[in-house]
Residue, then its C-alpha position, 0 to 999 in steps of 0.5 A: m293639400g292634406n299632406l301639407m296640413r298634416r305637417y302642422w300642429h293644429p289647435i283642437a280644443g281649449s284646455v278648460q274643455m278637458d276640466g269638466e265632468e267628462p275626461t274624454r271628448p270626441v275630436r274630428l281633425l283633418g277628416e279623422d275621428l279621434v278621442l281626446y282624453k285627460t288622465p287623473n295626473g293631467k296628461l293628455g292623449l289622442i287616440d283612434p276611437s275604435c278599440p283594436h280588441r272588439g271596436m268599442n268606442l274609447l270615448y267611453g274609456i277610463p283615463e288612467p295614469d298611463g293611458i286609457r282603458c277600454a270599458y268593454h274588456g279592460w285593455i289599456y293603451g299607452f300614449d304611444g298606442k301600445c297595449l299595456d294590459q289585457p286583464g282577460e289573457p293568461a298570465g305570461s301572455t305576450f299577445k299584448s305586444k302584438i296590439q297597436a292602437k293609432t295615436y297622435p301627439v298632443e300638447e297643451l300651451g297657453g290654454l289651448i290643446f294642439a294635435y299633430l297628425g303628420p309623419e314622425p318625428a313630430p316638429l316642435l309646437p311653435r311657441w308664438d308670443l301670445l301663447v307664452w307671454e307672462g303677465v297677460e290676460r287670455s280668453l278664447t271663443e270657438s265656433v264650428l263653421p260649416c265650410n272649408w277652412l280655406q274660405a276663412v283663410d282667403n279672407a285674411l289676405d283680402p284687406a279691401h273687404f273691410e270697407h264694404l263687408h264691415g263698413y257698408w254692409g255692417t252699417w246697413v245691417n246695424g241701421r236696420r236695428g237702429k244702430g247704424k250711426e253707432w256702428r259708423d262711429v266705432l269703425p276703425q281706420r281700415a274701414k275707409h276706402h283703400l288707396k294702397m295695399g301691400f303683401e310682404r313675405f316674411e319668415h313665418g308667412i305674409i305681412k299684410r299692409r294698407v293705406t286708407v283715406g286720411a292716412d299715408e305710409s307713416h301710418h302703422e297699418w302700412r309701416i307695421g301691418h299684421p301677419l298671416l302665420f302660414p298656413a291658417t292663423l291671422r294675427v290682428g290687434g285692437g285697442d287697450g293692448r289686445h292681440t288676437f289670433l284667428m285660428r282655423t283648424p280643418v275639421d274636414d273638407t266642409n267644416t272648420l274649427y274657428i278659434r279666436y284667441q285673445v290676449r290683453v297686454p296690461a298698461p305699464e302701471e297695471s298688473i293682471p292677476y294670474q289665470d289658473v285657466v283660460p276662459m272659453e265660450e262658444l261663439p254663436l253663428y246664427y240668430p234664433n230665426g236661422r239667419l247668420i249673425s251679421h251685426n258684428v265683425q266676427g259674424q260678418d266675416a263668418s257670414a262671408w265664409i259660410a255663404q260661399g257654400a260648404v266648398a267654394n267653387r274657385t273655378a267660377e271666381h273672377l279675381g280682380v286687383t284687390d285680390a292680389g293677396i289671395i293670389f300671393y297666398r295661393r301661390m305660397l300654398e302651391e309652393q309649400m305643397q311641392i316642398v312637402e312632395d319633395g320630402g322637405d319641411p314647409i314654412n313654420v315647421i320648427r325643429d330648433e329649440a333655440k329658435n322656439q323660445c318665444i316667437v315675437l310677431p309684428i302687429e300694427h300699433g300693438r302694446y308689447p310687454g316690456y315696451l312703452e312705445p306702441g309696436g314694441p320691437f317693431a316700432n321702427m319697422a321698414p316695410h319691403p312689400d313683395i307686392e304693392v297694389s295701387l287703387l288710385 
């Protein structure tokens, strides 16, 4: 699976994290320890931490306009890893031409920094709508989950968990805090008992659909649904024009960087001031007593992922009817891994500039820039699920 995940750009930090006192920061991605740095002229670089000269950690390097200079003896490495300067070598020496540090492409988009650790040539960084829309309000939170990334993604293909994890357990947890009724009163339609679920493959992954008690197939949760962007990003919606990417970056086998990237589309009569930076905050996982936070939706989801252990033992699972989406996704994973093994590009590896200007995605009942009707260009979408599951 590692070869597959290396074919994608992964979010590794918020841009605001590189605007503080330190222009370098440690990053761990796909099991590799790296150093992310920002030069005085605003360029980003991503490099192996060990200087090829004597091994000093480049976390303590000096970012300069053309790359990063080692603090120990002043060797400087460009964004492509080539050694550009060796102050201690004699004039005319060609020794630097023999030195190569390991570096990877890194790009900023929409207030996030993305890295690509796969084979060259690197594909295009996908320009998903939330990352490139203008005139919207952005914010993000991040946490490092002490568990494998696939545990968080499996949850995205499991619509039925909402009614119990967030509905029943969430009400019980909040009831113990004296806020059970308040919690029940704000639960959305998807917290009700599921009658039908659907999973539809589309160009960028899987669209998840559902019908719950009190609704039918005309409801936007079935008619439009919301997508999983393969391999690891879920798109969800909310009230007041909010759209959210739930992004899962594999740090290594037992840790996952979890980024909630939120965009609010203003109402037609509203304007949003220009944002110089996208604000970011750490999302806590634990109460002071060491128990996992469980009184809100984010905490309940994280609890379900983390409480499976660092790496879930899937050989001990007993998948039922409501797990059809998980099975569908895992088969897609196997299919895409085989495509990579055969030398092809998996889904969402984009190389055509013309198809990468702004990739607009469906979301149930969402407000879209330039549209008055909820659902925007997808308001009259006709569902064609590959799998339908009846729970009647």
